[in-house]
C-alpha positions, 0 to 999 in steps of 0.5 A: 028537251035541249036548251039553246042560247043563240047570240046575235054576234055583232050586236053582242060585241057592240054592246059588251064593253070589254068586247067593244074595246077589243073590236077597236083593235080588231073585229077578229080578236073580238069575235075570238074572245066572244067565242072563248067566253061562250065556250066557257059558258057552255061548259059551265051551263051544259047548254048548246050555244050558237053565235050568228054573225051577219054577212049581209053585205059580204058579196058572194058569201055563202052561209057557213057553219063551224064548231069551235070549242063546242060552240056553233058559229054561223056566218049568214049568206049574202043578203041574209041578216042575222035577225032573219036567220035567228028567226028561222032558227027559233021556229025550228028549235022551238017546234021540237019543244026545246028551250031557246034564249036569244041574246040581243039588244036589238028591240025589234029582234027582241019582239020577234024572239018573244013572238017566236016562243023564245026568251030574250036576254039582254047583253047586259044580263048576259054579261052579269051572268057570265061574270057571276059564273066566272066568280063561282069558278074562281071561288071553286078553284081557290077552295080546291087549292086550300083543301089540298093537304100534304101527306103529313097533314093526314098522318097521325102525329105519333107515326109522323114523329117515328118516321121523322126519327127514322129519316134522321138516322138515314 
């Protein structure tokens, strides 16, 4: 059984305070930051992450899928909402007995997610979990740094003293 986390991309960007601030600079910057965050999340959790961006109003757009930093990125085709794509994806993934969670603050989509057999995750819950993971990683890095020993920390003091005497003679 595989585990999937699906994000309603623009809904998440508009509801994640840090990404919302970035969006005021550029939508592309906010998308890139979200992809980076979810790549870190994917690496830590070991699950499949799919971010769906709505291209409903983009004339002539075809659906596009690509993988960036291990995260699957989907842009829907013209006149296809992210919600509709996610609903079909949930049905497809759930039929294979996979665990599927969807991150969105859209109430209607949350009801559809639950009805489709997936788990809903609010953006606030996602932000809190992401921050907890970042803190755990930071603490692990700090403890690893503190555990680093020098060679002199591991050598018997008597031998260290003899080596020091030899060094001074040279």
